[in-house]
C-alpha positions as CSV (number, residue, x, y, z in Angstrom):
1,M,-28.6,-22.5,-7.6
2,N,-27.3,-25.8,-8.7
3,R,-23.5,-25.4,-8.2
4,K,-21.2,-27.7,-6.3
5,Q,-18.4,-25.1,-6.2
6,P,-18.6,-21.5,-5.1
7,V,-18.4,-18.8,-7.7
8,S,-15.1,-17.0,-7.8
9,L,-14.4,-13.4,-9.0
10,E,-12.2,-14.8,-11.8
11,E,-15.2,-16.8,-13.0
12,I,-17.5,-13.8,-12.7
13,A,-15.1,-11.8,-14.8
14,R,-15.2,-14.2,-17.8
15,N,-18.5,-16.0,-17.5
16,K,-21.9,-14.4,-17.7
17,T,-23.5,-17.5,-16.2
18,A,-21.2,-17.3,-13.2
19,L,-22.1,-13.6,-12.7
20,E,-25.8,-14.4,-12.9
21,A,-25.3,-17.2,-10.4
22,A,-23.5,-14.9,-8.0
23,V,-26.2,-12.3,-8.2
24,A,-28.9,-15.0,-7.6
25,A,-27.0,-16.2,-4.5
26,V,-27.0,-12.7,-3.1
27,R,-30.7,-12.1,-3.9
28,A,-31.6,-15.4,-2.2
29,A,-29.6,-14.4,0.9
30,A,-31.4,-11.0,1.4
31,G,-32.0,-10.6,5.1
32,N,-29.4,-13.1,6.2
33,P,-27.0,-12.0,8.9
34,V,-23.6,-10.9,7.5
35,Y,-21.7,-11.4,10.7
36,P,-23.7,-14.0,12.6
37,A,-20.8,-14.9,15.0
38,F,-20.3,-11.4,16.3
39,S,-23.3,-11.6,18.6
40,D,-22.1,-14.9,20.1
41,E,-21.1,-14.6,23.7
42,A,-18.7,-17.5,23.4
43,L,-16.8,-15.6,20.7
44,R,-16.6,-12.5,22.9
45,Q,-15.2,-14.6,25.7
46,R,-12.6,-16.2,23.4
47,L,-11.5,-12.8,22.0
48,G,-11.2,-11.4,25.5
49,V,-8.2,-13.6,26.1
50,P,-5.8,-12.1,23.6
51,A,-7.3,-8.6,24.3
52,T,-6.6,-9.0,28.0
53,A,-3.1,-10.4,27.4
54,Q,-2.3,-7.3,25.3
55,G,-3.8,-4.9,27.8
56,L,-6.1,-3.6,25.0
57,L,-8.8,-2.1,27.1
58,A,-6.4,-0.3,29.4
59,S,-4.6,1.1,26.3
60,I,-7.8,2.4,24.9
61,R,-8.7,4.1,28.2
62,R,-5.3,5.8,28.3
63,Q,-5.5,7.1,24.7
64,H,-9.2,8.2,24.9
65,A,-10.4,10.0,27.9
66,K,-14.0,9.2,28.7
67,D,-16.4,11.9,27.5
68,A,-13.7,13.9,25.8
69,P,-15.2,16.3,23.3
70,I,-15.7,15.0,19.8
71,P,-13.5,17.0,17.4
72,T,-15.4,19.2,14.9
73,L,-14.7,18.7,11.2
74,R,-14.6,22.4,10.5
75,H,-15.8,23.9,7.3
76,S,-12.7,26.1,6.9
77,V,-10.5,23.0,7.1
78,F,-12.7,21.1,4.6
79,R,-12.4,24.0,2.2
80,Q,-8.6,24.2,2.3
81,Y,-8.3,21.8,-0.6
82,K,-10.5,24.0,-2.8
83,R,-8.8,27.2,-1.7
84,C,-5.2,26.3,-1.7
85,G,-4.9,22.6,-2.6
86,K,-4.1,21.4,0.9
87,R,-5.8,18.2,2.1
88,A,-3.7,16.8,4.9
89,S,-5.4,18.6,7.8
90,Y,-8.9,17.5,7.1
91,D,-7.9,14.0,6.1
92,T,-6.0,13.6,9.3
93,A,-8.9,15.0,11.4
94,A,-11.4,12.7,9.7
95,R,-9.0,9.7,10.2
96,E,-8.5,10.4,13.9
97,R,-12.3,10.6,14.5
98,S,-12.8,7.3,12.6
99,Q,-10.0,5.7,14.7
100,R,-11.6,6.9,17.9
101,L,-14.9,5.4,16.8
102,D,-13.1,2.1,16.1
103,Q,-11.4,2.1,19.5
104,I,-14.5,3.0,21.6
105,A,-16.4,0.3,19.7
106,T,-13.7,-2.1,20.8
107,A,-14.0,-1.0,24.4
108,V,-17.7,-1.6,24.5
109,Y,-17.3,-5.0,22.8
110,L,-14.8,-5.9,25.5
111,G,-17.4,-5.1,28.2
112,D,-16.9,-1.4,29.0
113,E,-20.6,-0.5,29.0
114,S,-19.8,2.9,30.4
115,R,-18.6,3.9,26.9
116,L,-21.8,3.0,25.1
117,D,-23.2,6.5,25.1
118,E,-19.9,7.8,23.8
119,L,-20.0,5.2,21.0
120,Q,-23.5,6.3,20.1
121,D,-22.4,10.0,20.2
122,L,-19.6,9.2,17.8
123,I,-22.0,7.4,15.5
124,W,-24.4,10.3,15.6
125,A,-21.6,12.9,15.0
126,A,-20.6,10.9,11.9
127,C,-24.2,10.9,10.7
128,E,-24.4,14.7,11.3
129,T,-21.3,15.3,9.2
130,T,-22.3,17.5,6.2
131,C,-20.3,15.6,3.7
132,W,-18.9,12.1,3.9
133,I,-16.8,12.6,0.8
134,L,-13.3,13.7,1.4
135,P,-12.5,17.2,0.1
136,A,-10.2,16.0,-2.7
137,H,-12.9,13.7,-4.0
138,D,-15.8,15.9,-4.6
139,W,-16.1,14.6,-8.2
140,A,-17.4,11.3,-6.8
141,L,-20.9,10.3,-5.6
142,V,-19.2,7.7,-3.3
143,D,-15.5,7.9,-2.4
144,L,-13.1,6.1,-0.2
145,G,-14.0,7.9,3.0
146,A,-17.8,7.5,2.5
147,A,-17.5,3.9,1.6
148,M,-15.3,3.1,4.6
149,L,-17.8,4.8,7.0
150,A,-20.7,2.8,5.5
151,E,-18.7,-0.4,5.9
152,N,-18.0,0.6,9.5
153,F,-21.6,1.4,10.2
154,A,-22.6,-2.0,8.8
155,R,-20.2,-3.8,11.2
156,L,-21.5,-1.7,14.2
157,E,-25.0,-2.6,13.3
158,A,-24.2,-6.3,13.2
159,V,-22.2,-6.3,16.4
160,F,-24.2,-3.9,18.6
161,C,-27.8,-4.2,17.3
162,D,-28.9,-5.4,20.7
163,K,-27.2,-2.4,22.5
164,L,-27.6,0.7,20.3
165,D,-30.7,2.9,20.7
166,A,-33.3,2.2,18.0
167,E,-33.1,5.8,16.7
168,V,-29.3,5.5,16.3
169,R,-29.6,2.3,14.3
170,Q,-32.3,3.8,12.2
171,R,-30.2,6.9,11.6
172,M,-27.3,4.8,10.4
173,A,-29.5,2.9,8.1
174,D,-31.1,6.0,6.6
175,E,-27.8,7.8,6.1
176,V,-26.2,4.7,4.4
177,Q,-29.3,4.4,2.1
178,Q,-29.2,8.1,1.1
179,R,-25.4,8.7,0.9
180,I,-24.1,5.4,-0.3
181,L,-26.6,2.9,-1.8
182,G,-28.8,5.4,-3.5
183,K,-25.7,7.3,-4.9
184,F,-24.2,4.0,-6.1
185,L,-27.2,3.4,-8.3
186,D,-27.7,7.0,-9.3
187,D,-27.1,7.5,-13.0
188,D,-28.7,10.9,-13.3
189,D,-25.5,12.9,-13.0
190,P,-22.9,11.6,-15.5
191,G,-20.4,14.2,-14.2
192,K,-20.3,12.6,-10.8
193,R,-20.7,8.9,-11.6
194,N,-18.8,6.3,-9.6
195,I,-16.0,6.1,-12.2
196,W,-13.9,4.1,-9.8
197,G,-16.0,1.1,-10.8
198,K,-14.0,0.9,-14.0
199,I,-10.5,1.6,-12.7
200,T,-8.0,-1.0,-11.6
201,N,-6.5,0.3,-8.4
202,N,-7.3,0.4,-4.7
203,W,-10.4,2.6,-5.2
204,N,-12.2,-0.2,-6.9
205,A,-11.8,-2.6,-4.0
206,V,-12.3,-0.1,-1.1
207,C,-15.4,1.5,-2.5
208,H,-17.0,-1.7,-3.6
209,A,-16.3,-3.3,-0.2
210,G,-18.0,-0.4,1.5
211,V,-21.0,-0.5,-0.8
212,G,-21.3,-4.3,-0.8
213,I,-21.0,-4.8,2.9
214,A,-23.4,-1.9,3.7
215,A,-25.9,-3.3,1.2
216,M,-25.8,-6.8,2.8
217,V,-26.5,-5.3,6.2
218,F,-28.9,-2.4,5.4
219,E,-30.7,-3.4,2.2
220,K,-33.6,-5.6,2.9
221,D,-35.3,-5.5,-0.6
222,P,-34.1,-8.5,-2.5
223,A,-34.6,-6.9,-5.9
224,R,-32.7,-3.7,-5.0
225,L,-30.0,-5.8,-3.4
226,A,-29.6,-7.9,-6.5
227,T,-29.4,-4.7,-8.6
228,I,-26.6,-3.4,-6.4
229,F,-24.6,-6.6,-6.7
230,A,-25.2,-7.0,-10.4
231,Q,-23.4,-3.7,-10.9
232,L,-20.8,-4.6,-8.3
233,F,-20.0,-8.0,-9.8
234,R,-19.6,-6.4,-13.3
235,D,-17.1,-3.8,-12.1
236,L,-15.2,-5.4,-9.2
237,P,-13.2,-7.7,-11.5
238,H,-11.4,-4.6,-12.9
239,F,-9.6,-4.6,-9.5
240,F,-7.8,-7.8,-10.5
241,E,-6.8,-6.3,-13.8
242,G,-4.6,-3.9,-11.9
243,F,-2.3,-6.7,-10.9
244,T,0.4,-8.3,-13.1
245,A,0.2,-12.0,-13.9
246,D,2.7,-12.8,-11.2
247,G,0.5,-11.1,-8.5
248,G,2.5,-7.9,-8.5
249,C,0.9,-4.5,-7.5
250,S,2.4,-1.5,-9.1
251,E,0.9,0.8,-6.5
252,G,3.3,-0.5,-4.0
253,P,2.9,-2.4,-0.7
254,G,1.1,0.4,1.2
255,Y,-1.7,0.6,-1.3
256,W,-1.8,-3.3,-1.6
257,R,-2.4,-3.4,2.2
258,Y,-5.2,-0.8,1.9
259,G,-7.0,-2.2,-1.1
260,M,-6.7,-5.9,-0.1
261,Q,-7.8,-5.3,3.5
262,H,-11.1,-4.1,2.2
263,F,-11.3,-6.7,-0.6
264,V,-10.9,-9.6,1.8
265,R,-13.4,-8.1,4.2
266,L,-15.9,-8.1,1.3
267,S,-14.9,-11.6,0.3
268,D,-15.4,-12.9,3.8
269,A,-18.7,-11.1,4.3
270,L,-20.1,-12.4,1.0
271,H,-19.0,-16.0,1.7
272,K,-20.9,-15.9,5.0
273,F,-23.9,-14.1,3.6
274,T,-24.4,-16.5,0.8
275,A,-23.5,-19.6,2.9
276,G,-20.4,-20.2,0.8
277,A,-21.9,-19.8,-2.7
278,V,-19.6,-16.9,-3.5
279,D,-15.8,-17.0,-2.9
280,L,-14.1,-14.0,-4.3
281,L,-10.7,-15.4,-3.3
282,G,-11.0,-18.5,-5.4
283,G,-8.8,-19.1,-8.5
284,E,-5.2,-18.8,-9.4
285,L,-4.5,-15.0,-9.5
286,P,-5.7,-14.3,-5.9
287,A,-3.3,-17.0,-4.7
288,R,-0.5,-15.1,-6.3
289,I,-1.7,-11.7,-5.2
290,V,-1.8,-12.5,-1.5
291,R,1.9,-13.5,-1.6
292,Y,3.0,-10.1,-3.1
293,P,3.7,-8.5,0.3
294,L,6.2,-11.3,1.1
295,A,8.0,-10.6,-2.1
296,V,8.4,-6.9,-1.4
297,A,9.0,-7.1,2.4
298,L,12.5,-6.1,3.6
299,A,11.6,-6.9,7.2
300,P,8.3,-6.5,9.1
301,G,7.3,-2.8,8.8
302,H,9.8,-2.2,6.0
303,D,9.1,-2.6,2.3
304,L,10.4,-2.0,-1.2
305,S,8.7,1.4,-1.0
306,F,8.4,2.0,-4.8
307,A,5.6,4.3,-6.1
308,D,3.3,6.2,-3.7
309,S,4.0,3.8,-0.9
310,R,4.9,4.0,2.8
311,N,6.4,1.4,5.1
312,G,4.0,-0.5,7.3
313,H,2.9,-3.8,8.8
314,L,0.2,-6.1,7.5
315,S,-2.8,-6.0,9.7
316,C,-3.6,-9.1,11.7
317,E,-7.2,-8.9,10.3
318,T,-6.0,-9.1,6.7
319,A,-3.7,-12.0,7.4
320,A,-6.5,-13.8,9.3
321,L,-9.1,-13.3,6.7
322,I,-6.8,-14.5,3.9
323,N,-6.0,-17.6,5.8
324,R,-9.7,-18.5,6.2
325,Y,-9.7,-19.2,2.5
326,L,-6.1,-19.7,1.4
327,D,-3.3,-21.5,3.2
328,E,-0.8,-18.7,3.6
329,P,0.4,-18.7,7.2
330,E,3.7,-17.1,6.3
331,I,2.1,-13.7,5.8
332,F,1.5,-13.5,9.6
333,T,5.2,-12.9,9.8
334,L,4.6,-9.4,8.3
335,C,2.3,-8.4,11.2
336,E,3.4,-6.1,14.0
337,T,4.2,-8.2,17.1
338,G,4.5,-7.7,20.8
339,A,7.2,-8.8,23.2
340,D,5.7,-12.3,23.2
341,G,6.0,-12.6,19.4
342,Q,2.2,-12.6,19.0
343,P,0.5,-10.2,16.4
344,L,-0.7,-7.0,18.0
345,I,-4.4,-6.1,18.0
346,R,-4.6,-2.6,16.7
347,T,-8.1,-2.3,15.5
348,F,-11.6,-3.6,16.1
349,G,-11.2,-5.7,12.9
350,D,-8.0,-7.2,14.3
351,L,-9.9,-8.3,17.4
352,L,-13.0,-9.6,15.7
353,T,-11.1,-11.8,13.3
354,W,-8.5,-13.1,15.7
355,P,-7.9,-16.7,14.7
356,E,-8.7,-19.6,17.0
357,K,-5.2,-20.8,16.5
358,L,-2.3,-18.8,15.2
359,P,0.2,-20.6,12.9
360,A,3.3,-22.0,14.3
361,P,6.4,-19.8,14.0
362,A,8.1,-20.2,10.6
363,S,11.3,-22.2,10.5
364,D,12.9,-19.3,8.6
365,C,12.0,-15.8,7.8
366,P,9.8,-16.2,4.7
367,Y,10.3,-12.5,3.7
368,A,14.1,-13.0,3.9
369,R,14.3,-14.8,0.6
370,D,15.1,-13.7,-2.9
371,A,12.0,-12.7,-4.8
372,V,11.5,-11.8,-8.4
373,L,8.2,-10.6,-9.9
374,P,9.1,-10.6,-13.6
375,N,5.9,-9.2,-14.9
376,L,5.9,-6.3,-12.5
377,G,9.6,-5.8,-13.0
378,I,10.8,-5.9,-9.4
379,A,13.5,-8.0,-7.7
380,K,14.6,-8.4,-4.1
381,L,18.0,-10.1,-3.5
382,Q,19.6,-11.1,-0.2
383,G,23.2,-10.3,0.3
384,A,25.9,-10.8,2.9
385,A,25.5,-9.7,6.5
386,G,21.8,-9.0,6.1
387,L,22.1,-6.6,3.2
388,V,19.1,-6.5,0.9
389,L,19.0,-5.1,-2.6
390,G,15.7,-4.0,-4.1
391,I,15.5,-2.9,-7.8
392,K,12.7,-2.2,-10.3
393,A,12.2,-1.9,-14.0
394,G,8.6,-1.7,-15.0
395,H,7.3,1.5,-16.7
396,N,6.5,5.1,-16.0
397,G,2.7,4.8,-16.4
398,E,2.0,2.6,-13.4
399,H,-0.6,3.1,-10.7
400,H,0.5,5.9,-8.3
401,N,3.4,6.1,-10.7
402,H,6.9,7.5,-10.1
403,N,9.3,7.9,-13.0
404,D,11.8,5.4,-11.5
405,V,12.8,2.8,-14.0
406,G,16.1,1.3,-12.8
407,S,15.8,2.8,-9.3
408,F,17.2,0.7,-6.5
409,L,17.5,0.7,-2.7
410,I,20.0,-0.8,-0.3
411,F,18.7,-2.0,3.1
412,Q,20.3,-3.5,6.2
413,D,19.0,-3.8,9.8
414,G,16.0,-1.4,9.4
415,I,18.0,1.2,7.5
416,Q,17.6,2.2,3.9
417,Y,21.0,3.6,3.1
418,I,20.0,4.2,-0.5
419,C,16.2,4.8,-0.4
420,D,13.1,5.4,-2.4
421,P,11.4,8.5,-1.0
422,G,7.9,7.0,-1.4
423,A,4.8,9.2,-1.4
424,P,4.9,12.9,-0.8
425,I,2.4,14.8,1.3
426,Y,-0.7,14.7,-0.9
427,T,-2.0,18.0,-2.3
428,A,-4.1,19.0,-5.3
429,A,-1.0,19.0,-7.4
430,T,-0.2,15.4,-6.6
431,F,-3.0,14.0,-8.8
432,S,-3.0,16.7,-11.5
433,S,-1.0,17.7,-14.5
434,R,1.5,19.0,-12.1
435,R,2.3,15.6,-10.5
436,Y,5.8,15.3,-11.9
437,E,6.9,18.7,-10.7
438,S,7.7,16.9,-7.4
439,A,11.0,15.3,-6.8
440,F,9.1,12.5,-5.0
441,T,7.5,11.5,-8.3
442,N,9.9,12.6,-11.0
443,S,13.2,10.8,-11.5
444,R,15.3,13.5,-9.8
445,G,14.2,12.1,-6.5
446,H,15.2,8.6,-7.4
447,S,18.5,6.8,-7.8
448,V,18.6,6.9,-11.6
449,P,20.8,9.0,-14.0
450,V,20.1,12.3,-15.6
451,I,21.0,12.0,-19.3
452,A,22.0,15.1,-21.3
453,G,20.1,17.2,-18.7
454,Q,16.9,15.1,-19.2
455,L,15.0,13.3,-16.5
456,Q,13.0,10.2,-17.3
457,S,9.7,10.7,-19.2
458,T,6.2,9.9,-18.1
459,G,4.1,7.2,-19.8
460,S,3.9,3.4,-20.1
461,Q,6.0,3.6,-23.3
462,F,9.0,4.8,-21.1
463,C,10.0,1.5,-19.7
464,G,12.7,-1.0,-18.8
465,T,13.2,-4.7,-18.7
466,L,14.6,-6.8,-15.8
467,A,16.7,-9.9,-15.8
468,V,17.9,-11.5,-12.6
469,S,20.6,-14.1,-11.7
470,S,20.0,-15.1,-8.1
471,A,22.3,-18.1,-8.0
472,A,24.9,-17.5,-5.3
473,G,28.4,-18.1,-6.6
474,E,31.8,-16.5,-6.9
475,S,30.3,-13.7,-9.2
476,G,27.4,-13.0,-6.8
477,K,23.8,-12.4,-7.5
478,K,22.9,-9.7,-9.9
479,A,20.0,-7.8,-11.5
480,L,20.2,-6.3,-14.9
481,V,17.9,-3.5,-16.1
482,E,17.8,-2.3,-19.7
483,M,16.5,1.3,-19.2
484,A,17.4,3.5,-22.2
485,A,13.7,3.4,-23.2
486,A,12.8,5.4,-20.0
487,Y,14.4,8.5,-21.5
488,A,13.2,10.6,-24.4
489,V,16.8,11.1,-25.5
490,S,17.3,10.1,-29.1
491,A,21.1,9.9,-28.9
492,L,20.9,7.4,-26.0
493,K,21.0,4.1,-27.8
494,R,21.5,1.8,-24.8
495,L,21.7,2.0,-21.0
496,T,22.3,-1.3,-19.2
497,R,22.3,-1.1,-15.4
498,T,23.9,-4.1,-13.7
499,V,23.7,-4.2,-9.9
500,R,25.7,-7.0,-8.3
501,L,25.9,-8.3,-4.7
502,D,29.4,-9.2,-3.5
503,P,29.0,-12.8,-2.1
504,T,31.6,-12.3,0.6
505,C,30.7,-8.9,2.2
506,P,27.9,-6.4,2.3
507,T,28.8,-4.5,-0.8
508,V,26.7,-3.6,-3.9
509,L,28.5,-3.1,-7.2
510,L,26.8,-0.9,-9.8
511,E,27.7,-0.6,-13.4
512,D,25.9,1.6,-15.9
513,D,26.9,0.8,-19.5
514,F,26.0,3.5,-22.0
515,E,25.9,3.5,-25.8
516,F,25.5,6.9,-27.5
517,G,24.6,7.6,-31.0
518,G,27.3,10.1,-31.9
519,D,31.1,10.6,-31.7
520,K,30.9,12.3,-28.3
521,P,29.4,10.9,-25.1
522,L,26.4,12.6,-23.6
523,A,26.6,14.4,-20.3
524,V,25.7,11.9,-17.5
525,E,24.8,12.7,-13.9
526,E,24.4,9.6,-11.8
527,A,22.3,10.2,-8.7
528,F,21.6,8.3,-5.5
529,V,19.1,9.3,-2.9
530,T,19.3,8.9,0.9
531,T,17.6,10.4,4.0
532,W,20.8,10.0,6.1
533,P,23.6,12.6,6.4
534,A,26.1,12.2,3.6
535,E,29.5,13.8,3.3
536,L,32.2,14.0,0.6
537,E,35.5,13.0,2.2
538,D,39.0,14.2,1.2
539,S,39.6,10.7,-0.2
540,G,36.9,11.4,-2.9
541,Q,34.5,8.9,-1.3
542,V,31.0,9.7,0.0
543,V,30.0,8.4,3.4
544,I,26.4,8.0,4.3
545,R,26.1,7.9,8.1
546,A,23.2,6.2,9.8
547,G,24.2,6.9,13.4
548,A,24.9,3.9,15.6
549,A,23.6,1.6,12.9
550,G,26.7,2.1,10.7
551,C,27.5,3.7,7.4
552,C,27.6,3.2,3.7
553,V,30.8,4.2,1.7
554,V,30.2,5.1,-1.9
555,T,33.3,4.7,-4.0
556,A,33.9,5.3,-7.8
557,Q,36.0,2.8,-9.8
558,M,36.4,5.3,-12.6
559,P,37.4,9.0,-13.1
560,G,34.8,11.5,-12.1
561,L,33.6,13.8,-9.3
562,F,31.1,13.4,-6.4
563,Q,28.9,16.0,-5.0
564,V,26.3,15.9,-2.3
565,E,23.1,18.0,-2.7
566,T,20.7,18.8,0.1
567,M,17.2,18.8,-1.2
568,K,15.8,21.2,1.4
569,D,12.9,22.7,-0.6
570,E,11.8,19.4,-2.1
571,S,11.9,17.7,1.4
572,R,9.0,19.9,2.6
573,E,6.8,17.3,0.9
574,H,8.2,14.5,3.1
575,P,5.4,13.1,5.3
576,R,7.8,12.5,8.1
577,G,9.8,15.6,7.7
578,L,12.9,13.8,6.6
579,L,15.6,15.6,4.7
580,L,16.5,14.1,1.3
581,R,20.1,14.1,0.1
582,R,21.2,13.5,-3.4
583,I,24.6,12.0,-4.1
584,V,25.7,13.0,-7.6
585,F,28.5,11.5,-9.5
586,R,29.6,13.0,-12.9
587,P,31.9,10.7,-14.8
588,D,34.9,12.2,-16.6
589,W,34.5,10.6,-20.0
590,A,37.7,12.1,-21.3
591,R,39.8,10.5,-18.6
592,A,37.9,7.3,-19.0
593,G,39.1,6.8,-22.5
594,D,36.9,4.6,-24.7
595,C,35.0,3.2,-21.8
596,R,31.4,4.3,-21.5
597,K,30.8,2.6,-18.2
598,V,30.1,4.1,-14.8
599,C,31.4,1.8,-12.1
600,L,30.6,2.5,-8.4
601,S,30.5,0.5,-5.2
602,F,28.3,0.8,-2.1
603,S,29.9,-0.8,1.0
604,L,28.1,-1.1,4.3
605,E,30.3,-0.9,7.3
606,A,29.9,-1.0,11.1
607,A,29.7,2.5,12.7
608,R,33.0,4.2,12.5
609,N,34.4,7.7,13.0
610,H,35.4,9.7,10.0
């Protein structure tokens, strides 16, 4: 192949010649080692230093008793999804068994040879599992769970090829060929095709990573390997189509971490396998995509948790792999750290990719800056005394969508006083026509108004626009969302939400300006969601109490009545068992005169007694 520069995924997406060059590079590399360094004793010795410093081996021994029984993935639990729509029990059991395999592999790599049989037993048990497909995904030939297991097997083969019994290695290879690579190329059953190849969310990256990495390790036939990657290179670019031009991810930071972790693993493996001929992270869009988590981070472990997202840290592995190809040392600040300030090694991948030299500490907190993603429609603004405001516009047809145009959250010192509830416990209803029956996904569970008794509607046509003024001055920073188009209410002509930060104190000022298409105003129910206890005081204010951390006082600057609703039934869907409260304000239009503006303030205060 006569190319001076590596082929990027952006080139592959728009240039047939680049696609053919990438496939040729993979075909020529058939049989090459994917992870040549992993068998290097010098690398093991180097990685042993941070592992010892963090007490990794001792921690694994405490968590996983030697020769403990391997949990059975029971048929009755597998069938819960089909029988009653529940999936959490099986998903949790499968995840725990996968994590144990990961941890025991780490122990063996660090020199605990006494756990080698346990590692092989865990591999064998995974091979014996009737179905690698997770119960909720039986429409797929290959799904997330199956792809991740194949990817894991490929790494275990590369790292422990000189330690595993020959029959264990052969069993892994046979199962991957039958369950993954053969299914990936199987076009005989259109009803169970790998339709994730054409979609633009995390499935595309995760499944292609599992297939691609497994193929590089286990597929020795150059022609068959080339066929696999020809299909992979045709479909993988769809993953980038799911990001906005500013690098934004509408699935939220939790799914960004999930999808990108596997994408950068594939990118790194391909780069090594093809001796640098293919670099999926090359180009302009990837450079913007990898900075997305900084834009939506409130603090390490805390995010703008819009859509089906959950708070979490960036893995050290993801940060390290990105920085092998892009100069983005600031993203290490989003990793979980120990008492010494060093990133924590939580997984085998974290250990194997531990950088030779960690970046110097940042001179400031790179996530503690204002950030605006105009194409995605999200803003993060820093206020006084550590207050952070997050707000979104966007539309109601996004990946892992919630009907939440205009929703906002208020954060300080690890506390979301006004929150986004994030993802519910997943059931069959979550990804069905019943999705928006849940308060976690419909607009009732978000801090947006109910207009004339109507919640926001679903679909990309129900949208908002965002404008931000982040210049600090006497008037303070502000975000403005035009959001009337999020409602299928014909008499609502305009709804302009302005959220302003007081430049002198930790206070957020909210103003919703309505224009109605008739002589009389429509009924409006403003709503603000929190997981902290909230009480209506005799003064007419509502106080959100976050224990010793402090409180948030919600005050109206116009006539109307507050009410606090406890969402007991809806909260059963909360993954952490938290109780949602909904602070409702109903403006008194008659007493407000000609004004059609709702004006409220949210003031954070030190802990106090009420």
